[in-house]
C-alpha positions in Angstrom: 2.5 -89.4 11.6 2.9 -86.5 10.6 0.0 -83.4 10.4 -0.7 -79.9 11.7 -3.2 -78.4 13.5 -5.9 -76.3 12.1 -5.8 -72.5 13.3 -8.7 -71.9 15.7 -8.8 -68.5 17.6 -8.1 -69.8 21.3 -5.6 -71.8 22.7 -5.8 -75.7 22.7 -7.3 -77.1 25.8 -4.5 -78.6 28.2 -3.2 -82.2 27.4 -5.1 -84.1 29.9 -3.4 -86.9 32.7 -4.5 -89.9 31.1 -3.1 -89.2 27.6 0.6 -87.9 29.7 0.5 -91.6 31.0 0.7 -93.3 27.7 3.2 -91.1 26.0 6.7 -92.1 25.9 9.7 -90.6 29.1 11.1 -88.5 26.3 9.6 -86.4 23.7 10.8 -82.6 22.6 8.6 -79.9 22.3 9.7 -76.6 20.5 8.1 -73.3 21.3 8.9 -70.2 18.8 8.0 -67.0 19.8 8.3 -64.8 16.4 8.2 -61.0 17.0 8.9 -57.8 14.8 12.3 -57.4 16.8 13.6 -60.9 17.4 12.5 -64.8 17.0 13.1 -66.8 20.2 12.9 -70.8 20.3 12.8 -72.8 23.2 13.9 -76.3 22.7 12.1 -78.3 26.1 11.7 -81.7 26.9 8.2 -83.0 28.1 7.3 -84.4 31.6 4.6 -86.3 32.5 2.0 -84.6 35.4 4.8 -81.6 35.4 5.4 -78.6 32.9 8.2 -79.3 29.7 11.8 -78.1 31.2 13.8 -76.1 29.0 17.0 -78.2 27.7 17.8 -75.7 24.8 17.0 -71.3 23.7 17.7 -69.8 20.6 17.2 -66.3 19.1 17.2 -65.2 15.4 16.0 -61.9 13.5 12.6 -60.7 12.7 9.9 -62.6 12.2 7.9 -60.0 10.3 7.1 -61.1 6.6 5.8 -57.8 6.1 9.2 -55.9 6.9 11.4 -58.3 6.0 9.7 -60.9 3.0 9.2 -64.4 3.9 12.2 -65.7 2.6 13.8 -63.8 5.5 11.7 -64.6 8.1 11.7 -68.5 7.6 15.7 -68.2 7.8 15.3 -65.8 11.3 12.9 -68.8 12.3 15.3 -71.6 11.4 18.4 -69.9 13.0 16.7 -69.9 16.1 15.6 -73.6 16.4 19.5 -74.1 15.1 20.1 -72.4 18.3 18.2 -74.1 20.6 19.3 -77.4 20.2 22.8 -76.3 20.0 22.8 -75.0 23.3 21.1 -78.4 24.2 23.8 -79.7 22.8 21.9 -82.3 20.4 21.7 -82.6 16.5 19.0 -80.7 15.0 15.9 -83.6 14.6 12.5 -83.8 14.0 10.3 -82.7 17.4 7.4 -84.4 18.7 5.1 -81.1 18.3 5.9 -77.1 17.5 4.0 -74.1 18.4 4.8 -71.4 16.2 3.6 -67.8 17.6 3.5 -64.5 15.4 1.9 -61.5 14.3 -0.2 -61.7 11.8 -1.3 -65.3 12.0 -4.8 -64.2 12.8 -4.8 -64.1 8.4 -5.1 -67.5 7.0 -2.5 -67.1 4.1 0.1 -66.3 7.2 -0.8 -69.5 8.7 -0.6 -71.7 5.6 2.5 -70.2 4.4 4.4 -71.2 7.5 2.3 -74.9 7.3 3.8 -75.4 4.2 7.6 -74.8 5.3 7.0 -76.6 8.3 5.9 -79.4 6.7 9.0 -78.6 3.8 11.6 -78.6 7.1 10.5 -81.4 8.6 10.2 -79.7 11.6 7.6 -81.6 13.5 5.3 -84.6 13.9 2.9 -82.0 14.7 2.7 -78.2 14.6 0.4 -75.3 15.4 0.6 -72.0 14.0 -1.5 -69.5 15.9 -1.3 -65.4 16.4 1.4 -64.1 18.9 -1.3 -63.6 21.6 -1.8 -67.0 22.1 1.1 -68.1 23.4 1.2 -64.3 25.3 -1.7 -65.8 26.9 -0.6 -69.3 27.7 2.8 -67.9 29.1 0.9 -65.4 32.0 -2.5 -66.9 32.6 -3.9 -70.3 34.2 -7.1 -71.6 31.9 -9.9 -69.2 31.7 -10.8 -66.1 30.4 -7.5 -64.0 29.9 -7.0 -60.9 27.9 -3.3 -60.1 26.8 -2.5 -56.5 26.2 0.8 -56.2 24.0 2.8 -52.7 23.5 6.2 -53.3 22.1 7.2 -51.9 18.9 3.4 -52.1 18.2 0.7 -52.7 20.4 -3.2 -55.2 20.4 -5.3 -56.2 22.9 -6.6 -60.1 22.1 -8.9 -61.7 24.7 -10.4 -65.4 24.9 -13.2 -66.7 27.3 -13.1 -69.7 28.8 -15.3 -71.9 26.4 -13.2 -70.5 23.6 -14.3 -67.4 21.6 -12.2 -64.6 21.0 -12.2 -60.6 20.1 -9.1 -58.1 19.2 -8.5 -54.7 19.4 -5.4 -52.8 18.0 -3.0 -54.5 15.7 -3.8 -52.4 12.7 -0.2 -51.5 12.1 1.7 -48.2 12.8 0.3 -46.1 9.4 -3.5 -47.4 10.5 -3.1 -47.8 14.6 -0.3 -49.2 17.4 -2.1 -46.6 19.6 0.2 -46.4 23.0 3.0 -48.3 21.8 6.5 -47.3 21.6 6.6 -46.5 17.9 3.3 -44.0 19.0 4.9 -42.7 21.8 8.1 -42.2 19.9 7.0 -40.3 17.5 4.8 -38.4 20.2 7.8 -37.4 21.9 9.0 -36.1 18.4 6.1 -34.6 17.2 6.6 -32.1 20.7 9.8 -31.4 19.4 9.4 -29.8 16.5 6.3 -28.2 17.6 8.8 -26.6 20.4 11.2 -26.0 17.8 8.7 -23.6 16.1 6.9 -22.0 19.1 4.1 -23.7 18.8 4.1 -25.4 22.3 5.6 -25.1 25.3 9.2 -26.5 26.3 10.3 -30.3 27.3 12.7 -32.4 28.4 12.4 -34.0 25.6 14.4 -32.4 23.1 17.6 -32.2 25.2 17.1 -36.4 26.3 16.3 -37.1 22.6 18.3 -35.8 20.1 21.8 -37.2 21.8 20.6 -40.6 21.6 19.4 -40.0 18.1 23.0 -39.1 17.4 21.8 -35.0 15.8 22.4 -31.8 17.3 19.2 -30.0 16.5 15.4 -30.7 16.0 16.1 -29.8 11.8 18.1 -32.9 11.9 15.2 -34.9 12.2 13.8 -34.4 8.5 16.1 -37.1 7.2 16.3 -39.4 10.0 12.7 -39.8 10.1 12.4 -39.3 6.1 15.3 -41.1 4.6 16.5 -44.2 7.1 14.9 -47.5 6.6 15.2 -48.2 10.3 13.3 -45.4 11.4 10.7 -47.0 13.0 12.6 -48.7 14.9 14.4 -46.3 15.8 11.6 -44.4 16.5 9.8 -47.1 19.0 13.6 -47.1 20.8 13.0 -43.8 22.3 10.0 -44.9 24.1 11.6 -46.0 27.6 12.9 -42.3 27.3 10.2 -40.8 27.2 8.4 -42.5 30.0 12.0 -42.5 32.3 11.6 -38.1 31.0 7.9 -38.5 32.6 9.1 -40.1 35.5 11.3 -36.8 36.4 8.4 -34.5 35.8 8.0 -33.4 32.6 4.5 -32.2 31.8 4.9 -33.0 28.0 6.3 -36.2 29.0 3.7 -37.2 31.0 0.9 -36.3 28.5 2.4 -38.7 25.9 2.6 -41.7 29.0 -1.2 -40.7 30.1 -2.4 -41.2 26.5 -0.3 -44.0 25.9 -2.0 -45.7 28.9 -5.6 -44.1 28.1 -5.0 -46.3 24.5 -4.0 -49.2 25.7 -7.1 -49.1 28.8 -9.8 -48.2 25.5 -7.9 -51.8 24.0 -8.5 -54.0 26.6 -11.9 -52.4 27.7 -13.2 -53.0 23.9 -12.1 -56.7 24.0 -13.8 -57.4 27.9 -17.1 -55.6 26.3 -17.1 -57.8 23.1 -16.5 -60.7 25.3 -18.2 -59.4 28.3 -15.8 -60.1 30.6 -16.1 -57.3 32.5 -18.8 -58.8 35.2 -17.2 -61.6 35.7 -13.8 -62.8 36.6 -10.7 -62.9 34.0 -6.8 -62.6 34.0 -4.9 -59.6 32.4 -1.8 -60.5 31.1 0.5 -57.9 29.6 3.5 -58.0 27.1 5.9 -55.9 25.4 8.5 -54.3 26.3 7.3 -51.1 27.4 5.2 -53.2 29.5 7.3 -55.8 30.6 9.6 -52.9 32.3 7.7 -50.2 32.8 5.6 -50.9 36.1 4.0 -47.4 36.0 2.5 -47.6 32.9 1.0 -50.9 34.0 -0.6 -49.4 37.1 -1.9 -47.1 35.0 -4.0 -49.2 32.8 -5.2 -51.0 35.9 -6.5 -48.2 37.7 -8.2 -46.7 34.4 -9.7 -50.5 34.1 -11.1 -50.2 37.4 -12.4 -46.5 37.1 -14.6 -47.8 34.0 -15.6 -51.1 36.4 -13.9 -53.8 34.2 -10.8 -54.5 36.4 -9.2 -58.3 36.1 -9.3 -60.4 38.9 -6.0 -60.7 38.4 -2.8 -59.4 36.5 0.6 -61.0 35.4 3.5 -59.7 33.3 4.2 -62.4 30.0 8.0 -62.5 30.3 8.8 -65.3 28.4 6.1 -65.9 25.3 8.2 -68.8 23.8 7.4 -70.6 27.1 3.7 -70.4 26.4 4.6 -71.9 22.7 6.2 -75.0 24.4 2.8 -75.3 26.7 0.5 -75.5 23.5 3.0 -77.4 21.5 2.5 -80.0 24.5 -1.1 -79.6 23.9 -0.5 -80.9 20.3 -0.2 -84.6 21.4 -3.3 -85.0 23.3 
């Protein structure tokens, strides 16, 4: 029977062993991570009493409707699904269950738009559209209370208690928030560079390191790059790894930018922990997003600050593949 799952603030409960016993031997699952930079689709084979087995993987373009529009986002998702079936060597067909995690899915309008599209495309017998933080939590944490901390182009903390209550901090977008994100770090570096040019701030190695990456000869050339390039936001965010590398080399200005980012991200986790009363009880912290995945020093700084505030997690992990978390949530829909 075709159908959809209504939105919920927390990840669905795991499928029970008894329901696994009653399912056919071969059922296909789709897990989709619709990110702001790219879309990843994972095609998996359901296995009783074991994790689903990945048989195909595909990539598509960004899945941010505010940036690209709905038609483009839906095409990017379809491209990723097609590629997943192609790598599996299978013709595209309707799967048993699908879970799509995407930024903005906390809003009912986003979910309803994608529900309608999934139905029109006949992608699955059952499907769910959830916030991208939910698939991150499922990818990196066992069942129980947890907080997902995301820092990539944007930033967000999202937590869930054992009984399904949820809270979030951040995720306001680059104009209102996204503190501690790649964009915030990159923009802070550019601002430090222009202040150095004016003589309003100390010298920094950031100028010599970032200008060649941006392909401009001087800080004066940053004005048209920032204000006229339609891809400026992504280019600015892409500078963050280099800023962190300069900080590791001992540049004081870059270190201040890094430390500020760590404080902002710590603030988000602490706010969610307080809202859900997780501080006094054990919880798991799951890191995701390009910055937190690839920069252990930034993760360690956040963990140290959480410990100082007496809200340290019981354990932490890095969710390297949120699309696999979406597969696990898709399996839950089979119950």
